KEGU-532410 format. One line per field, with one value per residue (C-alpha): residue in one letter; x, y, z. Coordinates in nm, 2 decimals. Layout:
<sites>
rest <- [A ...]
c1 <- [X ...]
c2 <- [Y ...]
c3 <- [Z ...]
</sites>
This chain:
<sites>
rest <- [M A T D Q I K K K L K K E Q N R T F I N R D F E S L R S Q L L D T A R T Y F P D K I Q D F S E A S V A G M F L D F A A T V G D S L N F Y L D H S F R E L D P T R A V E P E N I I T H L R N S G V E I V G A A P A S V S L E F S I T V P S E F V A S R G V F L P R R S A M P V I L E G T T V S S F G G I L F S T L E D I N F A E Q D E D G N F L A D F A I T T T G D N G A P T N F R V T K N V N A V S G K L R T E T I T V G D T F V P F R Q I T F G E Q S I T S I L S V R D D E A N T Y Y Q V S S L S E D T V F L K T K N K S S D S K R V S S F I Q V L P A P Y R F I R R Y D P V S Q L T T I R F G S G N A E T L D D D I V P D P S E L S L N L F G K P V I P R F S I D P Q S L L E T Q T L G I S P R S T N L T I R Y R H G G G L D H N V S S N S I E N I E N L S I S F R R N P S A T D A L N V R Q S V L V T N N S S A S G G D S P P T L F D L Q S R I T S A R K S Q R R V V S R E D L L A R I Y T L P S E F G R V Y R A S L N D N P V N P G S S L L Y V L S R D A N G N L G P S P D T L K K N I S T L I N E T R L I G D A I D I L D A K I I N F G V K Y S V V V A E N A N K P Q V V T S I N A A I S Q A L D R K F F N I D Q P I I I D D I T N I I I N S D F V I S L S D L Q I F P R I G A V E D R S Y S T S T F D F K Q T K I T G V I L P D I G S I F E L K F P A F D I I G T A S]
c1 <- [1.73 1.86 1.50 1.40 1.70 1.62 1.26 1.38 1.63 1.36 1.13 1.39 1.48 1.12 1.01 0.64 0.44 0.10 0.06 -0.10 -0.47 -0.61 -0.70 -0.40 -0.13 -0.30 -0.31 0.05 0.16 -0.04 0.10 0.46 0.39 0.24 0.53 0.78 0.62 0.46 0.68 0.67 0.30 0.12 0.26 -0.04 -0.16 -0.33 -0.67 -0.84 -0.68 -0.81 -0.51 -0.58 -0.94 -0.84 -0.60 -0.88 -1.11 -0.85 -0.76 -1.13 -1.19 -0.88 -0.98 -1.34 -1.22 -0.98 -1.25 -1.50 -1.22 -1.13 -1.50 -1.58 -1.28 -1.37 -1.73 -1.58 -1.48 -1.78 -1.65 -1.59 -1.88 -2.12 -2.37 -2.69 -2.73 -2.38 -2.40 -2.72 -2.54 -2.25 -2.48 -2.66 -2.34 -2.20 -2.51 -2.61 -2.98 -3.13 -3.40 -3.63 -3.79 -3.78 -4.11 -4.12 -4.19 -4.37 -4.50 -4.88 -5.08 -5.43 -5.68 -6.03 -6.29 -6.39 -6.67 -6.55 -6.62 -6.56 -6.30 -6.39 -6.07 -5.87 -6.13 -6.08 -6.25 -6.08 -6.16 -6.41 -6.19 -6.47 -6.51 -6.14 -6.09 -5.80 -5.71 -5.58 -5.26 -5.31 -5.53 -5.48 -5.45 -5.34 -5.18 -5.32 -5.12 -5.28 -4.98 -5.11 -4.97 -5.06 -5.00 -4.75 -4.90 -5.22 -5.30 -5.45 -5.58 -5.69 -5.34 -5.21 -4.88 -4.82 -4.96 -5.29 -5.20 -5.30 -5.01 -5.20 -5.21 -5.54 -5.68 -6.02 -6.22 -6.57 -6.71 -7.05 -7.24 -7.08 -6.73 -6.67 -6.52 -6.76 -6.53 -6.15 -5.94 -5.71 -5.40 -5.14 -4.87 -4.79 -4.54 -4.66 -4.51 -4.60 -4.73 -5.04 -5.16 -5.27 -5.39 -5.36 -5.49 -5.29 -5.41 -5.14 -5.20 -5.17 -4.85 -4.54 -4.29 -3.97 -3.85 -4.18 -4.16 -4.43 -4.37 -4.61 -4.74 -4.72 -4.40 -4.19 -4.31 -4.13 -4.23 -4.41 -4.64 -4.78 -4.81 -5.07 -5.23 -5.57 -5.44 -5.35 -4.98 -4.77 -4.47 -4.19 -3.95 -3.58 -3.26 -3.17 -3.37 -3.12 -3.24 -3.49 -3.57 -3.69 -3.70 -4.05 -4.12 -4.35 -4.49 -4.33 -4.58 -4.33 -4.24 -3.97 -4.20 -4.15 -3.78 -3.81 -4.13 -4.07 -3.87 -3.73 -3.88 -3.72 -3.97 -3.91 -4.00 -4.06 -4.28 -4.05 -3.96 -3.69 -3.77 -3.59 -3.62 -3.53 -3.40 -3.45 -3.82 -3.89 -4.08 -4.06 -4.04 -4.08 -3.93 -4.03 -3.84 -3.80 -3.98 -4.31 -4.55 -4.76 -4.47 -4.29 -3.93 -3.73 -3.39 -3.14 -3.03 -3.19 -3.07 -2.89 -2.96 -3.33 -3.25 -3.04 -3.17 -3.25 -2.96 -2.99 -2.94 -2.79 -2.44 -2.36 -2.44 -2.58 -2.54 -2.82 -2.90 -3.02 -3.19 -2.97 -3.28 -3.41 -3.13 -3.28 -3.63 -3.58 -3.78 -3.46 -3.47 -3.83 -4.16 -4.30 -4.68 -4.91 -5.29 -5.38 -5.45 -5.19 -5.32 -5.04 -5.04 -4.78 -4.70 -4.58 -4.48 -4.22 -4.00 -3.89 -4.24 -4.35 -4.15 -4.46 -4.44 -4.56 -4.94 -5.02 -5.17 -5.53 -5.75 -5.85 -5.90 -5.96 -6.02 -5.99 -6.11 -6.21 -6.40 -6.30 -6.47 -6.84 -6.92 -7.27 -7.36 -7.38 -7.03 -6.88 -7.04 -6.93 -6.58 -6.56 -6.68 -6.43 -6.11 -5.86 -5.51 -5.21 -4.84 -4.65 -4.33 -4.25 -4.21 -3.86 -3.68 -3.85 -3.60 -3.59 -3.47 -3.09 -2.93 -2.73 -2.41 -2.51 -2.57 -2.25 -2.05 -2.18 -2.03 -1.69 -1.82 -2.08 -1.81 -1.64 -1.96 -2.09 -2.41 -2.22 -2.06 -1.69 -1.49 -1.53 -1.63 -1.90 -2.05 -2.05 -2.18 -2.48 -2.55 -2.53 -2.75 -3.03 -3.36 -3.48 -3.80 -3.59 -3.40 -3.10 -2.75 -2.56 -2.22 -2.09 -1.76 -1.63 -1.36 -1.20 -1.33 -1.05 -1.22 -1.33 -1.10 -1.37 -1.61 -1.62 -1.78 -2.01 -2.07 -2.36 -2.54 -2.82 -2.94 -3.25 -3.52 -3.29 -3.00 -2.80 -2.62 -2.79 -2.82 -2.98 -3.33 -3.36 -3.57 -3.30 -3.04 -3.27 -3.30 -2.92 -2.89 -3.14 -2.98 -2.63 -2.73 -2.86 -2.55 -2.25 -2.01 -2.10 -1.81 -1.85 -1.99 -2.08 -2.20 -2.40 -2.33 -2.42 -2.13 -2.02 -2.08 -1.83 -1.95 -1.68 -1.61 -1.33 -1.18 -0.91 -0.75 -0.58 -0.39 -0.51 -0.39 -0.47 -0.69 -0.90 -1.26 -1.22 -1.58 -1.59 -1.26 -1.39 -1.72 -1.52 -1.30 -1.60 -1.77 -1.46 -1.41 -1.78 -1.76 -1.44 -1.56 -1.91 -2.04 -2.06 -1.68 -1.64 -1.66 -1.65 -1.29 -1.18 -0.94 -0.93 -0.62 -0.51 -0.30 -0.60 -0.78 -0.46 -0.42 -0.78 -0.72 -0.38 -0.47 -0.77 -0.76 -0.60 -0.48 -0.12 -0.08 -0.26 -0.20 -0.43 -0.62 -0.82 -1.05 -1.28 -1.57 -1.94 -2.13 -2.49 -2.72 -2.57 -2.82 -3.11 -2.89 -2.85 -2.53 -2.41 -2.33 -2.02 -1.70 -1.37 -1.03 -0.91 -0.58 -0.47 -0.56 -0.37 -0.08 0.15 -0.12 -0.38 -0.68 -0.77 -1.12 -1.20 -1.27 -1.62 -1.65 -1.72 -1.66 -1.95 -1.95 -2.32 -2.40 -2.13 -2.29 -2.23 -1.94 -1.69 -1.56 -1.31 -1.15 -0.93 -0.69]
c2 <- [7.18 6.85 6.72 6.81 6.63 6.32 6.32 6.36 6.08 5.85 5.93 5.83 5.50 5.39 5.08 5.11 4.79 4.73 4.37 4.43 4.34 4.25 4.48 4.41 4.45 4.77 4.92 4.82 4.99 5.30 5.32 5.29 5.57 5.80 5.75 5.81 6.13 6.28 6.19 6.53 6.60 6.27 6.06 5.86 5.58 5.36 5.21 5.47 5.77 5.98 5.88 5.52 5.57 5.72 5.43 5.18 5.37 5.38 5.01 4.91 5.10 4.94 4.59 4.63 4.76 4.47 4.22 4.36 4.38 4.01 3.91 4.10 3.95 3.60 3.65 3.68 3.32 3.10 2.81 3.02 3.26 3.24 3.52 3.37 3.65 3.61 3.23 3.26 3.50 3.26 2.97 3.16 3.29 2.94 2.79 2.57 2.50 2.61 2.36 2.30 1.99 1.70 1.51 1.13 0.92 0.59 0.33 0.30 0.00 0.09 -0.19 -0.20 -0.46 -0.49 -0.72 -0.98 -1.02 -1.30 -1.21 -1.42 -1.35 -1.51 -1.75 -1.64 -1.42 -1.09 -0.77 -0.56 -0.29 -0.03 -0.04 0.02 0.38 0.62 0.75 1.09 1.26 1.44 1.18 1.22 0.95 0.95 0.73 0.63 0.92 1.17 1.22 1.31 1.16 1.26 1.06 1.19 1.05 0.90 0.53 0.39 0.04 -0.02 0.03 -0.26 -0.36 -0.42 -0.77 -0.66 -0.77 -0.56 -0.40 -0.41 -0.73 -0.90 -1.20 -1.37 -1.27 -1.43 -1.69 -1.78 -2.11 -2.24 -2.16 -1.87 -1.56 -1.28 -1.02 -0.95 -0.76 -0.53 -0.37 -0.12 0.07 0.44 0.67 0.93 1.20 1.34 1.69 1.90 2.04 2.40 2.65 3.02 3.30 3.62 3.94 4.14 4.51 4.71 4.88 4.73 4.61 4.46 4.15 4.12 3.91 3.71 3.56 3.28 3.27 2.89 2.75 2.45 2.46 2.17 2.23 2.48 2.26 2.52 2.90 3.02 3.36 3.46 3.45 3.08 3.16 2.91 3.03 2.78 2.75 2.79 2.81 3.15 3.41 3.41 3.06 3.10 2.73 2.44 2.07 1.92 1.55 1.41 1.06 0.85 0.68 0.53 0.16 0.17 0.32 0.01 0.08 0.46 0.59 0.96 1.19 1.53 1.83 2.17 2.46 2.83 2.99 3.36 3.34 3.21 3.25 3.15 3.02 3.12 2.96 3.14 2.89 3.13 3.21 2.89 3.10 3.07 3.36 3.34 3.61 3.69 3.86 4.23 4.24 4.42 4.19 4.48 4.64 4.51 4.42 4.25 4.37 4.13 4.41 4.76 5.02 5.30 5.55 5.53 5.66 5.96 6.32 6.50 6.74 6.83 7.20 7.28 7.44 7.29 6.96 7.01 6.75 6.49 6.17 5.83 5.57 5.26 5.04 5.13 4.91 4.61 4.65 4.37 4.05 3.85 3.80 3.69 3.87 4.02 3.97 4.26 4.32 3.96 3.69 3.42 3.07 2.90 2.53 2.41 2.13 2.20 1.99 1.72 1.58 1.25 1.17 1.14 0.81 0.61 0.23 -0.03 -0.10 0.22 0.41 0.30 0.62 0.79 1.16 1.29 1.05 1.19 0.92 0.93 0.67 0.72 0.42 0.49 0.21 0.17 0.38 0.06 -0.05 0.29 0.32 -0.02 0.03 0.37 0.23 -0.06 0.15 0.05 0.17 0.04 0.07 -0.26 -0.09 0.19 0.55 0.70 1.02 1.24 1.45 1.76 2.08 2.10 2.35 2.65 2.48 2.16 2.37 2.56 2.23 2.19 2.52 2.38 2.10 2.33 2.58 2.30 2.20 2.36 2.36 2.32 2.02 2.11 1.80 1.43 1.37 1.63 1.46 1.11 1.23 1.39 1.08 0.84 1.06 1.09 1.02 0.67 0.77 0.91 0.58 0.42 0.42 0.11 0.21 0.52 0.62 0.93 0.92 1.15 1.14 1.03 1.18 1.52 1.67 1.92 1.65 1.36 1.02 0.91 0.54 0.42 0.09 -0.03 -0.36 -0.55 -0.71 -1.01 -0.80 -0.86 -0.58 -0.43 -0.11 0.19 0.28 0.57 0.77 0.75 0.88 1.17 1.25 1.24 1.47 1.71 1.72 1.77 2.03 2.25 2.22 2.18 2.45 2.63 2.49 2.12 1.86 1.51 1.22 0.95 0.59 0.24 0.06 -0.26 -0.57 -0.85 -1.18 -1.43 -1.76 -1.91 -2.25 -2.40 -2.73 -2.80 -3.08 -3.15 -3.36 -3.73 -3.71 -3.43 -3.46 -3.34 -3.23 -3.04 -2.86 -2.76 -2.63 -2.43 -2.27 -2.19 -2.01 -1.81 -1.71 -1.62 -1.40 -1.22 -1.17 -1.05 -0.78 -0.53 -0.52 -0.43 -0.08 0.03 0.01 -0.20 -0.49 -0.85 -0.93 -1.29 -1.31 -1.23 -1.54 -1.75 -1.65 -1.75 -2.09 -2.18 -2.05 -2.28 -2.58 -2.90 -2.74 -2.83 -2.66 -2.48 -2.66 -2.46 -2.13 -1.98 -1.68 -1.74 -1.54 -1.61 -1.49 -1.51 -1.80 -2.10 -2.37 -2.18 -1.89 -1.56 -1.36 -1.04 -1.04 -0.83 -1.00 -0.98 -1.15 -1.25 -1.40 -1.09 -0.85 -1.03 -0.81 -0.91 -1.09 -0.82 -0.84 -0.48 -0.42 -0.20 0.17 0.19 -0.18 -0.38 -0.74 -0.95 -1.30 -1.35 -1.70 -1.82 -2.16 -2.23 -2.00 -2.13 -2.47 -2.64 -2.98 -3.15 -3.43]
c3 <- [5.13 5.27 5.32 4.97 4.82 5.03 4.89 4.54 4.58 4.73 4.44 4.19 4.37 4.46 4.28 4.17 4.13 3.98 4.06 4.41 4.37 4.72 5.01 5.23 4.96 4.83 5.18 5.25 4.92 4.99 5.34 5.21 4.96 5.23 5.46 5.18 5.05 5.35 5.65 5.80 5.76 5.86 6.14 6.26 6.02 6.28 6.20 6.44 6.27 5.98 5.77 5.83 5.73 5.40 5.34 5.40 5.16 4.88 4.93 4.93 4.60 4.44 4.57 4.44 4.10 4.07 4.15 3.90 3.64 3.69 3.70 3.38 3.20 3.32 3.19 2.84 2.86 2.77 2.98 3.30 3.29 3.59 3.52 3.37 3.12 2.99 2.98 2.77 2.53 2.50 2.43 2.15 2.00 1.99 1.83 2.13 2.12 2.45 2.54 2.84 2.97 2.72 2.64 2.64 2.34 2.32 2.08 2.11 1.99 1.87 1.81 1.66 1.61 1.24 1.09 0.84 0.47 0.23 -0.04 -0.34 -0.53 -0.24 -0.11 0.26 0.52 0.58 0.78 0.60 0.44 0.41 0.78 0.86 0.96 0.98 1.33 1.26 1.38 1.71 1.88 2.25 2.51 2.87 3.13 3.47 3.62 3.38 3.15 2.80 2.48 2.12 1.81 1.55 1.23 1.09 1.14 0.83 0.92 0.56 0.42 0.20 0.04 -0.32 -0.30 -0.14 0.21 0.51 0.68 1.01 1.22 1.26 1.44 1.46 1.77 1.70 1.47 1.35 1.38 1.07 1.20 0.97 1.13 1.20 1.36 1.35 1.60 1.40 1.56 1.44 1.61 1.60 1.77 2.02 2.23 2.57 2.64 2.62 2.29 2.29 2.02 2.07 1.84 1.86 1.69 1.52 1.46 1.14 1.25 1.08 1.33 1.19 1.38 1.56 1.88 2.05 2.40 2.51 2.86 2.89 3.03 2.90 2.54 2.37 2.01 1.79 1.57 1.33 1.28 1.03 0.95 0.82 0.46 0.50 0.50 0.69 0.89 0.91 1.20 1.10 1.30 1.15 0.97 0.69 0.59 0.31 0.25 0.47 0.44 0.42 0.48 0.21 0.19 -0.07 -0.31 -0.55 -0.58 -0.32 -0.05 0.17 0.21 0.20 0.35 0.28 0.06 0.13 -0.04 -0.03 0.00 -0.01 0.33 0.29 0.60 0.88 1.24 1.49 1.84 2.16 2.50 2.82 3.07 3.36 3.31 3.10 2.85 2.48 2.23 1.85 1.64 1.28 1.00 0.90 0.57 0.50 0.33 0.20 0.00 -0.31 -0.23 -0.50 -0.38 -0.23 0.00 0.05 -0.19 0.01 -0.26 -0.18 0.17 0.06 0.03 -0.30 -0.34 -0.70 -0.77 -0.43 -0.41 -0.07 0.09 0.44 0.72 0.73 0.91 0.80 1.02 1.01 1.08 0.73 0.59 0.76 0.61 0.35 0.29 0.25 0.63 0.62 0.65 0.96 1.01 1.03 1.03 1.07 1.33 1.40 1.49 1.67 1.78 2.02 2.27 2.62 2.92 2.98 3.25 3.41 3.53 3.16 3.13 3.22 3.26 3.01 2.99 3.17 2.88 2.82 2.83 2.51 2.58 2.22 1.94 1.58 1.35 0.98 0.77 0.41 0.24 0.32 0.57 0.70 1.00 1.22 1.12 1.18 1.52 1.63 1.51 1.68 2.01 1.99 1.97 2.24 2.31 2.51 2.53 2.53 2.62 2.86 2.75 2.74 2.66 2.91 3.11 3.33 3.18 3.16 3.39 3.26 3.35 3.17 2.86 2.91 2.89 2.53 2.40 2.32 2.10 1.94 1.83 1.63 1.45 1.14 0.93 0.60 0.43 0.40 0.48 0.40 0.76 0.74 0.44 0.58 0.92 0.75 0.54 0.83 1.05 0.79 0.96 0.90 0.72 0.44 0.40 0.56 0.42 0.55 0.41 0.22 0.08 -0.09 -0.35 -0.60 -0.96 -1.19 -1.49 -1.34 -1.07 -0.98 -0.86 -0.61 -0.63 -0.34 -0.33 -0.12 -0.04 0.18 0.32 0.21 0.43 0.50 0.60 0.29 0.10 -0.19 -0.39 -0.23 -0.34 -0.59 -0.35 -0.09 -0.34 -0.42 -0.05 -0.02 -0.32 -0.19 0.15 0.01 -0.24 0.04 0.26 0.02 -0.08 -0.40 -0.60 -0.49 -0.73 -0.60 -0.81 -0.62 -0.74 -0.63 -0.46 -0.63 -0.41 -0.44 -0.29 -0.20 -0.03 0.18 0.12 0.34 0.43 0.77 0.93 1.28 1.58 1.58 1.88 1.73 1.62 1.26 1.19 1.52 1.44 1.10 1.26 1.51 1.25 1.02 1.31 1.39 1.02 0.98 1.28 1.17 0.81 0.90 0.68 0.97 0.99 0.62 0.46 0.10 -0.04 0.26 0.16 0.28 0.48 0.42 0.73 0.95 0.82 0.85 1.21 1.29 1.14 1.28 1.63 1.65 1.89 1.75 1.43 1.35 1.01 0.73 0.40 0.17 0.18 -0.11 -0.15 -0.44 -0.60 -0.57 -0.88 -0.99 -0.89 -0.70 -0.63 -0.46 -0.35 -0.53 -0.53 -0.69 -1.06 -1.01 -1.13 -0.95 -1.01 -0.66 -0.80 -1.00 -0.72 -0.44 -0.34 -0.06 0.13 0.07 -0.16 -0.27 -0.41 -0.70 -0.62 -0.48 -0.40 -0.09 0.00 0.14 0.28 0.20 0.31 0.56 0.60 0.23 0.15 0.40 0.30 0.52 0.53 0.79 0.76]
</sites>
């Protein structure tokens, strides 16, 4: 009885702990438990004993379970995961684009020899326009080391501007006995990207397969150029199958085409696919939608009633089952191809060795050329044989595929990003990162609409060929409108307006030291003011701080005091200079040393050499 009472007392007083996680602490706890509860049955717990063996087994199991529990919990953290499969899952869930080796890009200079012709309307000899060809997109060239590059757009040597001048550069190469030019060398640049082009034809059976997947056998595919079926349907690449529209770049043929070469066109994309790259195998898989093209589907979501059983006239309802996959058979996620042949063009290959040096690309592997103005057979043959190519600058951008841990470091920032325009920063970021072929916004500002609280006012402006501020082209505004309309929230309304440009000048008078060179002091102050008030430092709605200009002047060498400082407007035409016609009262808007612009306005010191007037006494 005494022994039983001691055991019961020990059981009540024993402190159980669950924080032991390693082998030694688990074995020690198990040993204490065995000695407490079984002191009269097991005496030998040495390593060579049977009891010691059971303790080791139990401690090993506990240690292993703790390790896998910790490992599994750690794998849930995208920044601490180490298993490749889990890292890839975290990358896809976070929206990080998994990419392989990056191709290099380069600017190629194509040149041709074209016979001359006398243009009577201008009274000069020019290259014969009928003999000037178009080198088509996809023309392939190679470097000395065998790296292939393909052009990204057509090269139209005969293209002219509004005044009838050739956009390509040309120079006389040969002249006749009378000194008149007989041949011209015409050159034009085009962008190209490295990699091998390949076309595959894949036969798709008649069986309908939702979310059909196709994996290519070629490694390091950098881009899918086109996917078409036998019915001439084009499948567009999207980032998610829920996206039913795509942006298409279309050449701008309006009057502002010199400033905005392309405009954005929104196209419906019932035929679409997503692309996935496996960083382990370096293979690329494309995945199509779940809709059946051979059935009529006008429902936004499948109707569950179509999947239910006909129970009319039955007194009881038996148990029945429904295939959940049937709810996904909708064309709203795109159409899955069936009973057709898919023709797929893609580019593969990349890496650091694709960054070839300058003047190393001279071989033309595959020349695609078109003569569209019916030249003579002799002219066409001579021009075709005269085509040369080179790269005046080295290729750049090629890189090795990022490691999984490199991609893992992008998860944190990718989680903060979004594909919608929600905040003011989202909107401005999308506008400033608009590709240059759709136009370039130099400054943009978003303000509340004082008339309509439900909308906002977006002020934009661009720069002209001379670098001066000016209104943005209409095509650029349309491109911004198209882009915003596809990414804004449904209740947002944004009006795009031209920012008001206020040109101004600075006039000052200073007292300088007796030993100072007055013209040199004025020149030095003018240069400092011009640098501080450069247009690159101004944004829309940004004020002019009078004290900043004052500090520049009084801190200049040999300046004793500032006797006068004025900010005055520049409007319209002054001598041979043209200013903005916007009016602004600098005196009335000067508040405590700050000149505040009107809403949606920007200050510009347009001609510093003439607009900064200084005197020294």
